[in-house]
C-alpha positions, 0 to 999 in steps of 0.5 A: 276720291270721296263719295258726295251725297245730295238730298233732294225732294221731289213732289208729285201732284194729282197722281195715281198710286201707279204713277208714284210707284212707277216714278219711284222705281224709275228713280232707283233703277235709272243710270244715276245711283240714287236711293229713296229715303222717304215717301210721304203720300197725302190723299186729297179730300175730293173723291177723284182718287188722286193723291200728292206725294213727296219723295226724299231722294239721296243722289251719290256721286264721286268727287275728286279730292284735293291733293 
């Protein structure tokens, strides 16, 4: 067996900082072994207080090797 690493990006739009933190925490503490590699936050120009976030996540799984 060997480990397989998959990198994915996840985007959250018009979210609060609390929503972003809860989402990131749920990813790292969920059933699937994942790691957040980067987090980018963009504040919107409007005064609403919402923001956009992009998370780069690595997911790991065990792959069967060929014999």
